[in-house]
C-alpha positions in Angstrom: -18.0 -20.8 -39.5 -15.0 -18.8 -38.3 -12.0 -17.9 -40.4 -8.7 -16.3 -39.7 -7.8 -12.8 -40.9 -4.1 -12.7 -41.3 -3.7 -9.5 -39.3 -0.8 -9.1 -37.0 -1.3 -6.0 -34.9 1.9 -6.3 -32.9 5.0 -8.0 -34.2 8.4 -8.9 -32.8 10.1 -5.6 -33.4 12.6 -5.3 -30.5 15.5 -7.3 -29.4 14.9 -9.8 -26.6 14.7 -8.2 -23.2 15.6 -9.7 -19.9 13.2 -12.5 -18.9 10.6 -11.6 -16.2 11.8 -13.1 -12.9 9.9 -16.2 -11.9 7.1 -15.6 -9.3 8.0 -16.1 -5.7 7.4 -19.4 -3.9 5.4 -18.6 -0.8 5.3 -20.3 2.6 1.6 -21.2 2.2 -0.5 -24.0 0.9 -2.1 -22.0 -1.9 -2.0 -18.5 -3.4 -3.1 -16.3 -6.3 -2.4 -12.8 -7.5 -5.2 -11.1 -9.5 -5.1 -7.9 -11.5 -8.4 -6.4 -10.6 -8.7 -4.1 -13.6 -8.1 -6.8 -16.2 -9.3 -9.9 -14.4 -6.0 -11.6 -15.2 -4.3 -14.1 -12.8 -0.6 -13.1 -12.8 0.6 -16.1 -10.8 -1.0 -18.8 -8.7 -0.3 -22.1 -6.8 -3.0 -24.6 -6.1 -5.7 -22.1 -7.1 -8.5 -24.7 -7.4 -7.6 -26.7 -4.3 -10.5 -26.8 -1.8 -9.8 -25.2 1.5 -11.7 -24.2 4.6 -12.2 -20.4 4.2 -12.5 -19.6 8.0 -13.4 -15.9 8.4 -12.8 -15.2 4.7 -16.4 -16.4 4.5 -17.3 -12.9 5.8 -16.5 -11.5 2.4 -19.7 -13.1 1.1 -21.6 -12.1 4.1 -20.5 -8.5 3.4 -21.3 -8.8 -0.3 -24.9 -9.8 0.5 -25.2 -7.1 3.2 -24.0 -4.4 0.7 -26.5 -5.8 -1.9 -29.3 -5.5 0.6 -28.3 -1.9 1.4 -28.1 -1.1 -2.4 -31.6 -2.7 -2.9 -33.0 -0.7 0.0 -34.3 -3.7 1.9 -32.1 -2.6 4.9 -30.6 0.7 6.0 -27.4 1.8 7.7 -29.2 3.5 10.6 -31.7 0.7 11.0 -31.6 -0.8 14.5 -31.3 -4.6 14.7 -32.5 -6.7 17.6 -29.9 -9.2 18.9 -31.0 -12.8 19.1 -29.8 -15.3 21.7 -28.3 -17.2 18.8 -26.2 -14.2 17.7 -25.2 -13.4 21.3 -24.0 -16.9 22.0 -21.7 -17.1 19.0 -18.2 -18.4 19.8 -14.9 -17.2 18.4 -14.1 -13.6 17.4 -16.9 -11.3 18.5 -17.9 -7.6 18.6 -19.8 -8.3 21.9 -23.4 -7.4 20.9 -26.0 -8.1 23.6 -29.7 -9.1 23.7 -32.1 -6.2 24.6 -29.5 -3.8 23.3 -30.3 -2.9 19.7 -27.3 -2.3 17.3 -27.4 -0.5 14.0 -26.6 -2.1 10.6 -23.6 0.1 10.2 -22.2 -0.9 13.6 -22.7 -4.6 12.7 -20.9 -4.0 9.4 -17.9 -2.5 11.2 -18.0 -5.3 13.8 -18.0 -7.9 11.0 -15.3 -6.3 8.8 -12.9 -4.8 11.3 -13.4 -6.9 14.4 -14.3 -10.1 12.5 -17.3 -10.6 14.7 -19.1 -13.9 14.3 -22.0 -12.5 16.3 -22.3 -9.5 13.9 -22.5 -11.9 11.0 -25.3 -13.9 12.5 -27.2 -10.8 13.4 -26.9 -9.5 9.8 -27.8 -12.9 8.4 -31.0 -13.1 10.5 -31.9 -9.5 9.5 -31.5 -10.2 5.8 -32.8 -13.7 5.4 -34.7 -14.5 8.7 -32.3 -17.3 9.7 -28.6 -18.2 9.2 -29.7 -21.3 7.3 -31.7 -19.3 4.8 -28.8 -16.8 4.5 -26.4 -19.6 3.6 -28.7 -20.5 0.8 -28.5 -16.9 -0.5 -24.7 -17.1 -0.2 -24.5 -20.1 -2.4 -26.9 -18.6 -5.0 -24.7 -15.5 -5.2 -21.6 -17.6 -5.4 -22.9 -19.4 -8.4 -23.8 -16.1 -10.0 -20.3 -14.8 -9.5 -18.8 -17.9 -11.1 -17.5 -19.5 -7.8 -17.9 -23.1 -8.9 -15.8 -24.7 -6.2 -17.4 -23.0 -3.2 -20.1 -24.0 -0.7 -21.2 -22.0 2.3 -23.0 -23.4 5.4 -22.9 -20.4 7.7 -22.3 -16.6 7.7 -19.1 -16.5 9.8 -16.8 -19.2 8.7 -16.9 -21.4 11.8 -15.6 -24.9 10.9 -18.0 -27.2 9.0 -17.2 -30.2 6.9 -19.3 -28.8 4.0 -17.8 -25.3 4.1 -15.2 -24.9 1.5 -13.8 -22.6 -1.3 -10.6 -22.1 -3.3 -8.1 -19.3 -4.0 -9.5 -18.8 -7.5 -13.1 -18.4 -6.2 -12.0 -16.0 -3.4 -10.3 -13.8 -6.0 -13.6 -13.6 -7.9 -15.5 -12.7 -4.8 -13.0 -10.1 -3.6 -12.8 -8.4 -7.0 -16.6 -8.3 -7.3 -16.9 -6.8 -3.9 -14.5 -4.0 -4.8 -16.1 -3.5 -8.2 -19.8 -3.6 -7.2 -19.6 -1.7 -3.9 -16.9 1.0 -4.0 -18.9 3.2 -1.6 -18.7 0.5 1.2 -15.2 -0.8 0.4 -13.4 1.9 2.6 -14.5 0.0 5.7 -11.8 -2.6 4.9 -9.1 0.0 5.4 -10.3 1.0 8.9 -7.7 0.1 11.4 -9.8 -0.3 14.6 -13.3 -0.1 15.8 -14.8 0.4 19.3 -18.2 -1.1 20.3 -19.5 -1.7 23.8 -16.4 0.2 25.1 -14.2 -2.5 23.6 -11.7 -1.4 21.0 -10.4 -4.1 18.6 -7.8 -3.6 15.9 -8.1 -4.8 12.3 -6.3 -8.1 12.0 -4.9 -7.2 8.6 -1.3 -6.2 9.5 -0.6 -5.0 6.0 -2.7 -1.9 6.8 0.2 -0.8 8.9 3.0 -2.2 6.8 2.1 -0.7 3.4 0.1 2.5 2.9 -1.1 1.3 -0.6 -2.9 -1.7 1.0 -6.6 -0.8 1.7 -8.1 -4.2 2.5 -9.4 -6.9 2.8 -9.9 -9.8 5.3 -8.0 -12.3 7.5 -9.0 -15.8 8.5 -7.8 -18.5 10.7 -8.9 -21.9 11.9 -6.6 -24.9 12.9 -7.6 -26.6 9.6 -7.3 -23.6 7.4 -4.2 -22.1 8.8 -3.6 -18.4 8.6 -5.2 -16.8 5.5 -5.3 -13.3 4.1 -7.1 -11.7 1.2 -5.4 -8.4 0.6 -5.7 -5.6 -2.0 -3.4 -2.7 -2.8 -3.6 0.2 -5.3 -0.5 1.9 -6.6 -1.3 4.5 -9.2 -4.1 3.3 -11.4 -3.4 -0.4 -10.8 -5.1 -2.5 -8.2 -3.9 -6.0 -7.4 -5.6 -8.6 -5.2 -3.6 -11.2 -3.3 -4.9 -14.5 -1.9 -2.7 -16.3 0.5 -4.0 -19.5 2.2 -2.6 -21.8 4.8 0.3 -19.9 6.2 1.8 -20.9 9.6 1.4 -17.6 11.4 -0.1 -14.1 11.3 3.4 -12.7 10.5 4.0 -15.2 7.7 0.7 -14.6 6.0 1.3 -10.8 6.0 4.9 -11.2 4.8 4.0 -13.6 2.0 1.0 -11.4 0.9 3.2 -8.4 0.6 5.8 -10.4 -1.3 3.1 -11.4 -3.8 1.8 -7.9 -4.2 5.3 -6.4 -4.7 6.0 -9.0 -7.4 3.0 -8.0 -9.4 3.6 -4.3 -9.1 7.3 -4.5 -9.8 7.3 -6.9 -12.8 4.0 -6.3 -14.6 2.3 -3.4 -16.3 -1.3 -2.8 -17.2 -1.2 -1.7 -20.8 -3.9 -0.2 -23.0 -3.5 -2.0 -26.3 -6.5 -0.5 -28.1 -8.7 2.5 -27.5 -12.4 2.1 -27.2 -14.1 2.6 -30.6 -10.8 2.1 -32.5 -11.3 0.1 -35.7 -9.0 -2.9 -35.8 -10.2 -4.2 -39.1 -13.2 -4.5 -41.4 -15.3 -7.7 -41.5 -17.3 -8.8 -44.5 -21.0 -8.4 -44.1 -23.7 -10.3 -46.0 -27.1 -9.1 -47.1 -26.5 -5.6 -45.7 -26.6 -2.1 -47.2 -22.8 -2.0 -46.6 -20.4 -4.9 -47.3 -18.1 -4.3 -44.4 -18.3 -3.3 -40.7 -15.5 -1.9 -38.6 -14.7 -4.0 -35.6 -12.9 -3.4 -32.3 -13.8 -2.9 -28.6 -16.5 -0.7 -27.2 -14.2 0.4 -24.3 -10.5 0.7 -23.9 -8.8 -2.7 -24.0 -6.3 -3.2 -21.2 -4.2 -6.2 -20.4 -1.5 -7.0 -17.8 1.9 -7.8 -19.4 5.4 -8.3 -18.1 7.1 -5.0 -18.0 8.4 -3.7 -21.3 6.9 -6.6 -23.2 4.0 -4.9 -25.0 5.9 -4.7 -28.3 6.3 -8.5 -28.3 2.6 -9.2 -28.3 1.2 -10.8 -31.4 -2.5 -10.5 -32.3 -4.8 -12.3 -34.8 -8.4 -11.7 -35.6 -11.0 -14.3 -36.4 -14.4 -13.5 -37.9 -17.6 -15.2 -37.1 -18.5 -15.7 -40.8 -20.9 -15.5 -42.3 -21.9 -12.2 -40.6 -25.5 -11.5 -41.6 -27.2 -8.1 -41.6 -28.9 -6.5 -39.6 -26.0 -5.8 -37.3 -26.2 -3.8 -34.2 -23.3 -1.7 -32.8 -21.8 -3.7 -29.9 -22.7 -7.1 -31.4 -20.0 -9.7 -31.0 -18.6 -10.6 -34.5 -15.3 -12.2 -33.9 -12.4 -13.0 -31.6 -9.0 -11.4 -30.9 -6.3 -13.9 -29.9 -3.2 -12.6 -28.2 0.1 -14.4 -27.6 3.5 -13.5 -26.3 6.6 -15.4 -27.5 4.3 -18.3 -28.6 2.4 -18.4 -25.3 -1.3 -17.8 -25.4 -2.4 -14.8 -23.4 -6.1 -15.0 -24.0 -9.0 -14.8 -26.5 -11.2 -11.7 -26.4 -14.5 -11.0 -28.3 -14.5 -8.1 -30.7 -17.7 -6.2 -31.6 -19.2 -4.3 -34.5 -18.5 -0.6 -34.1 -21.5 0.5 -36.3 -25.0 -0.5 -37.2 -25.6 -2.2 -40.6 -29.1 -2.3 -41.9 -30.5 -5.1 -44.2 -30.1 -4.5 -47.9 -33.0 -4.4 -50.4 -34.3 -7.5 -52.3 -31.7 -7.5 -55.0 -28.8 -7.0 -52.6 -30.0 -9.8 -50.4 -30.5 -12.1 -53.4 -27.0 -11.4 -54.8 -25.3 -12.1 -51.5 -27.4 -15.3 -51.0 -26.3 -16.5 -54.4 -22.6 -15.8 -53.5 -23.0 -17.7 -50.2 -24.6 -20.6 -52.1 -21.7 -20.8 -54.6 -19.2 -20.6 -51.7 -20.9 -23.6 -50.0 -20.5 -25.8 -53.1 
């Protein structure tokens, strides 16, 4: 069972401050703003509405390409033969040609910067043998990342009735790409790329409008409208913006910047507890010690409205009965945070020390106490 420890770690100690301004209403069908460091959604509109992802699909194609590079199954300098299927791709292209091998690194730049559909197919065929098999890998990876409302049918994002995703799922994918492949992420800030004597600019206008923006990907089809997944880093904070279904390239850039500015202006990322800091002692049964210190293994950070950290209230619940042996890092309870009566989240706390099993008499005595409590 779980019981509440009446421990308030932060209390209402300051006078009421000015309310955080409401989030902006954007000229788009759906949007979401994610704090990359904490995983918190700061604001959203229609985050779970299914949409056609268009070229935002290429984020998953890139994720699988980077995974293959990391696993060593492909290499940057590796030359890739260009199939007729890749060469004949419609839409945006990097203009690869049959009988003219291209390297993996060139294809990556063609996919990310030039949004080349032909580059995506060439990479898909290299990694999985066919685009159909690659789409299967895309969906498997989507499930692993927690993208529950996404289905991929191709590597490029060309329209298909069974190709769909959501703003929430795209935020998971974008954050995972930045987190898992920091060495490859700088490609997303590259402003132009030349291949086959053809120079094409990155379609992400924010790379020119805001020096803190360093990615990520644009998308457009008639059904999807103009879409943009963007990310910016100001100081130690990184935010990810998802704007879907705008009416023009200009509007998607303006609305994305509006969303990013809101998050940076009106929210802070706050360290509430240091890693290894003991928040409390939980009762331990049948152990050589009767209590174990609990807290977080790493620094606990959270996004909060600016100047609101002193208004946060916290309560600990313990997963009783906690039985020895206990290993350091073992989940033993939950921390619930709220702000002015509004739930912020629930976060597992862990044991900060090992507790070994007691001897026979210690175990017998605790077993007797537990039996009496159960009556």
